[in-house]
C-alpha positions in Angstrom: 161.7 -19.9 42.6 158.3 -18.4 43.1 155.5 -19.4 40.8 152.8 -16.9 40.2 149.7 -17.8 38.3 147.8 -14.9 36.7 144.3 -15.6 35.5 142.7 -13.4 32.8 139.7 -13.7 30.5 138.8 -10.4 28.9 140.5 -7.7 27.0 140.1 -5.1 29.7 141.6 -7.4 32.3 144.5 -8.2 30.1 145.1 -4.5 29.4 145.2 -3.7 33.1 147.4 -6.7 33.9 149.9 -6.1 31.1 152.2 -3.9 33.2 152.3 -6.7 35.9 153.2 -9.3 33.3 156.0 -7.1 31.9 157.4 -6.5 35.4 157.3 -10.2 36.2 159.3 -10.9 33.0 162.1 -8.8 34.4 162.5 -11.2 37.3 162.7 -14.5 35.5 165.7 -15.5 37.6 163.4 -15.5 40.7 159.9 -15.7 39.4 158.1 -18.2 37.2 155.2 -16.2 35.8 152.4 -18.3 34.3 149.4 -16.8 32.5 146.1 -18.7 32.4 143.3 -17.6 30.1 139.6 -18.4 30.8 138.5 -17.7 27.2 135.6 -15.5 28.2 136.0 -13.2 25.1 138.6 -15.1 23.2 138.9 -13.1 19.9 139.3 -9.7 21.8 141.6 -11.3 24.3 143.9 -12.6 21.6 144.3 -9.1 20.2 145.6 -7.8 23.5 147.8 -10.8 24.1 149.5 -10.2 20.7 149.8 -6.5 21.3 151.7 -6.9 24.6 153.5 -10.1 23.5 151.9 -12.1 26.4 152.1 -15.9 26.1 149.4 -17.9 27.9 150.8 -21.1 29.3 147.4 -22.4 30.3 144.2 -22.1 28.3 141.1 -23.4 30.1 139.1 -23.5 26.8 135.9 -23.0 28.8 133.4 -21.6 26.3 130.6 -23.7 24.8 127.8 -22.5 22.5 124.6 -21.8 24.4 126.2 -22.4 27.8 124.6 -20.8 30.9 126.9 -18.5 32.9 126.5 -20.7 35.9 127.8 -23.7 33.9 130.7 -21.7 32.5 131.7 -20.7 36.1 131.4 -24.2 37.4 133.6 -25.5 34.6 136.0 -22.7 35.1 136.7 -23.5 38.7 137.0 -27.2 38.0 139.6 -26.6 35.3 141.4 -24.0 37.4 141.7 -26.4 40.3 143.5 -28.8 38.0 145.9 -26.1 36.9 146.6 -25.1 40.5 147.2 -28.7 41.5 149.6 -29.2 38.6 151.5 -25.9 38.7 151.4 -25.3 42.5 151.7 -21.5 42.4 152.7 -19.7 45.5 150.5 -16.7 44.5 147.5 -16.3 42.2 146.7 -13.0 40.6 143.3 -12.3 39.1 141.7 -9.1 37.8 138.0 -9.0 37.3 135.3 -6.4 36.9 133.7 -5.1 40.0 130.0 -4.2 39.7 128.1 -2.0 42.1 124.5 -2.8 42.7 122.1 0.1 42.6 
């Protein structure tokens, strides 16, 4: 069985990934689809998870009050490493925002 780990953290990412999650659910006999949330915008993220009936198997619980973005990112990768080591996905899927510099 293939294990696919999808990593999301914001409402727009989740909205864009929802069709992927729904398609993966159709192939439960061959694919174990795991959803991991980074908790970047938790309240807004939960709204979309509920709307599309998406269950997060992993929650990195990464936000801390007053935390610098660099510290958030460092913690994120440390915790994500542990998830990858434990779950051993064959593929990882992530959807993030792309920004163009002027």
